[in-house]
N, C-alpha and C positions, 0 to 999 in steps of 0.2 A: 504493500500500499504506500503511496506517494506521501511524502512529508508536505503538508500543505501551510505549516506555519510560516508567517511573514513577520518581518522585523521593520518597525517604523521608529528610528531612533532607538531608545531604550526599551520601547514598548514591544513586547512579543505577542502576536495575535495567533489564534488557533487556524486562522486561514485569512486570506487577504481581502475579503468581502465584507462591506459595511455599507449602511445607507448613506445617502447624501443628505446633508441637513436640510430640513424644510420639506422633505419627501418621505418622512417617516413619523410614525406616532406609536404610543404605547399599544394601541388597538391592533396593531399588526402582529401581536402575539396570538391572535385568533386565527392567523394563516400561515404563520410558520413558528418554529422554535428558535426564540431569541438566543437560546443558550448555544445554538449552532453558529452565529455570526462571528466574524472578526472583531467586531466593535459595534457599539451602538452610538450614532451620532445624532444628538438631540437637536431640535429646531433651535436656530438662533434666538438668542435673547438679547436685549438691549438694557443697558442701565436704568433707563426710565421707561415709563409707560408711553406707548405710541399706538395710534388706532391702525396704521397702515394706510395702503392706497385706496383711492376711491374705486367703487366697483363700475363695470365688471373688472374682475382681477385676472381671469383666465379665458383664453381663447384657443380653441383647437385648430391645428394647421397641418399641412401635409408632413408627415414623418415626425411629427413632434408636437410640442405646444407652446404658446406664448404665456408668460405670466408676469404680473405686476402686482405681487402681494403687498409689498412694502414692509415685511417683517414685522407684524403687530406683535406687540409685547405688553406685559403687565409690571416688567421690572424684575430685578434680581430677587427680591424679597420673596415675592409671589412664586418666582420660579423655583427657588430653593425650596420653598415649603409645599409646593403642590405639583410641580411639573417633574422635578428631578427625581423623587424617592421612588416612583413606580419602575424606573429603569434600573434602580441600584439592586433590585432583589434577584436579578439575573446574573449567572456567573460569566458575564461578559464585560470587558472593559468599556466604561461610559465616557464619551467624549462630548464636552460641552462646547457649543458654537456661539461665539460672542459678535455682537454687531454694535458698533457705536458711531457717534458723528465726528468725534475728534481723536486724536492721538493720546490725549490725557485721559479721555473717557475709556478708550481701550484698554489703557493701562490700569486704571483703576478697577475696571470690570474684571479683567484678567486676573488681578490680585485677589479680589474678593472670591472669585471662583476657584482659585488654587487649593482645592480641598482634597483631603486624604483619598476621599471615595471617587474623585475624578481622574481618570486614568491621564487624559491630556485635555488641552484646550486648543479649540479651533477658532482662530482670530479671523473673521470675514472682512477682510479689507478689500474686498470687491465690492463694498457698500459706499455711499456717497460720503465724501469728506467736506463738512461744512466750512473748513478753514481753506478749502480750494474750490470755492463756488459750486460745490456739489460733485466735483470730479472724483471718481473712485480713488482711494489711496494707492491701489495697486495699478493706475494707470502709468506711473512715472516712477522711476527708481528712487528719486529723493524723497517723495511722500511716503513710499514704501518703506524706506530705511528709516525714517521719523516714526513711523508708527510702530514698526517691530522693535526699534530699539527702544522706545518708551515701554513697551510691553516687557521686554527682557530685563530692563532695570527694576521692574516691580515684582517678578517673580522667577523663581527657579524651576516652576513646574513645566513638564514637557508641553510645548505647544507649537501647533501647526499653523501655517499661513495660507488662507484661501485666497487665490489670485484670480484675476478676470481675464478672460480670453479677449477682451477688447482692448488690451495694451498694444502699443504699436511695436515696442521691443521686448518680448516676454523674457528673453535670456537676461536681459540687463536687469529687469525688475526681479527675476529670481536670484540673481546674484546679489542684489540689494538686499533681499530678504534673509539669505544666508548670512551675509556679512554682519546683518543687524542682530544675529542671534537665533532666528528660527530653527527649530529642530527638523522640521519637515515642511514641505509644500503641498498643498492642494491644488491640483491643476485640473479643472478650474470650475468656472461656474457658467451662467448661460450668456449667449451671444445675443447683444442688443438688435431688437427686431421690431417690425411694426405691421399690424394688418388693418384693413378697412373693409367695411361692411359696404358692398357695391350698391345695395338697395337704399339704405340710408345715407351713405356717403359719410358715415362717422367711423372714427377708429373703434376697432372691437376691443380695446382696452380703455378704461376709465381714465389711466394715466398716459394715454396715447402710445407710448412705447413700452416694451417689455422685454423680458428675457426669453430667447428661444432656447428650447431643452430637446432631449430626445435623440433618435438616430439620426436625424438631419444634421447635427453637429460633430458626430462622432469623427469623422475625418480630420476636422479642425482640432478637436481635442487631442487626437493621438499626435497630430503634428506638434502640438504645443507641449505635451508630455515630453516628446523626444528632444525638443529645442531645449526644454529646461535640464533634461537628463544630461545633455552635452555641456550645460552651463554650471551646474552645481553638483557638490558631493553629498549634500543631505539627500534623504529619501523623498521620493514623489509619490502621492497618492492620486491616481488617475481618475477623471470623472467626465462624463459627457457621452451620454448615447448608449451606454452599455445595457444591453438585453440578454446577452448569452454568455456562456463560459468562453466561447470563441473571442467574443469582444474584449472580454477580461484579460485573456491571454494576449490578444493585441496590444493593449495597453501596457502589459508587463513587457513584452518584447521591445516596445518603444522606450521603456525606461522606468515604468511604475513598479513600486514596491507592494503596493496595494491598490484597491480601486473602491469607488464608492458608486451606488446604484441609485438613480433618481426617478426619472419619469417613468421608467419599466415598471416600478412598484405600483403606480397608480392604476396601470393596466392589469398587472397580475401581482397581488400583494406577496405571494409566495416565490416570487422570480429570484429572490437572493438565495434561497435554499436550493432551488434547480441549478443556480449558476454554480455554487459550492459543489453540488454533485457532479456537475459537468466538469468542473475543473479536476476533480478526482480521476474521471473517467479519461480526459484528454492526457493527464499524467501517465496513467496505466498504459494507454494506446501508445503514446510517443516514447515510453521508456524514461520518463522524467522522474527522477529520484526526489528531488526537493523542488517545490515551485519556485523558490527563490532564485534558481538556477535559470530563470527565464528572464530576469529583469536586464534589460538593456541588450537582448541577444539578437536584435534584428541583424539580418546579414547585409552589410552594405559594401558597395565599392568605396574604400576609405578615401581615395582621391576625389572621387565625385562627390562624396558627402561632405568633406570639408569645403569644397568649392561651392556647394549649395548652401552651407551653413553661413559662409562669409556674405553671400548674396543676400540671404535672409536678415542678417544682421545689418548689412548697409541699407537695404531697402525698407526694413521695418523699424 
């Protein structure tokens, strides 16, 4: 039987499969055994209460979905008392996702959530930065470094940084996160998009634009994971359009040490368990003794790959 354990920094997971923040709730225990997952990533929480974006917040589209939820939250105190406890009863590491408006807010929230029962913190710096006119922290290396270093100064807890696929130079952003002290990178989040109802001529989302997720963005996400893998030494958690074990393997070959599953769980709440079973079957079929051996093992013409990487860095 293949060894499916994955390592993300100092954290050892029983397998590399976990939910993406915002695409998972405790009710999923009715559809799959949460003790089988590699980790439980809880929906993002902000330091203060916020209502989220105007409705409608979700729109269907070809090979994916658009969403503009706005990360509604009732604050950290409510989260610690009501949201977090049900996840802690499982024998699976719990990862808390943090969203904030400023670097200082991120640092304070991550410090407060550096609890013994929390295995790791995911800092969702792909959310808007009020100190930069609403541009996401992870859009630029300097704002990425500022947010990540602020967090690192306030906590020794393991923490991952969630980046955005909308950044122009993802390799530079990833290096800034690593240099500032992140333990791992989650690559990534949704791709900014828009949809219009041709009969009403109105945007399908109340916030006009939103994040595109699902299989439509998988090739973009795989490319971004590979670029990050070439740029940094810290582990990468791949995310974006994963529906099957083969999708997960593709991300790992590109450079991911683990993966997060998002939109696919809306269609099939038990899909993560199927992906784990599929990974075991794949390893048996392909003679892979340890799933860790897949990370970064895409076969490339080295000279062509280096030339392409230089072009991507110069143009992006």
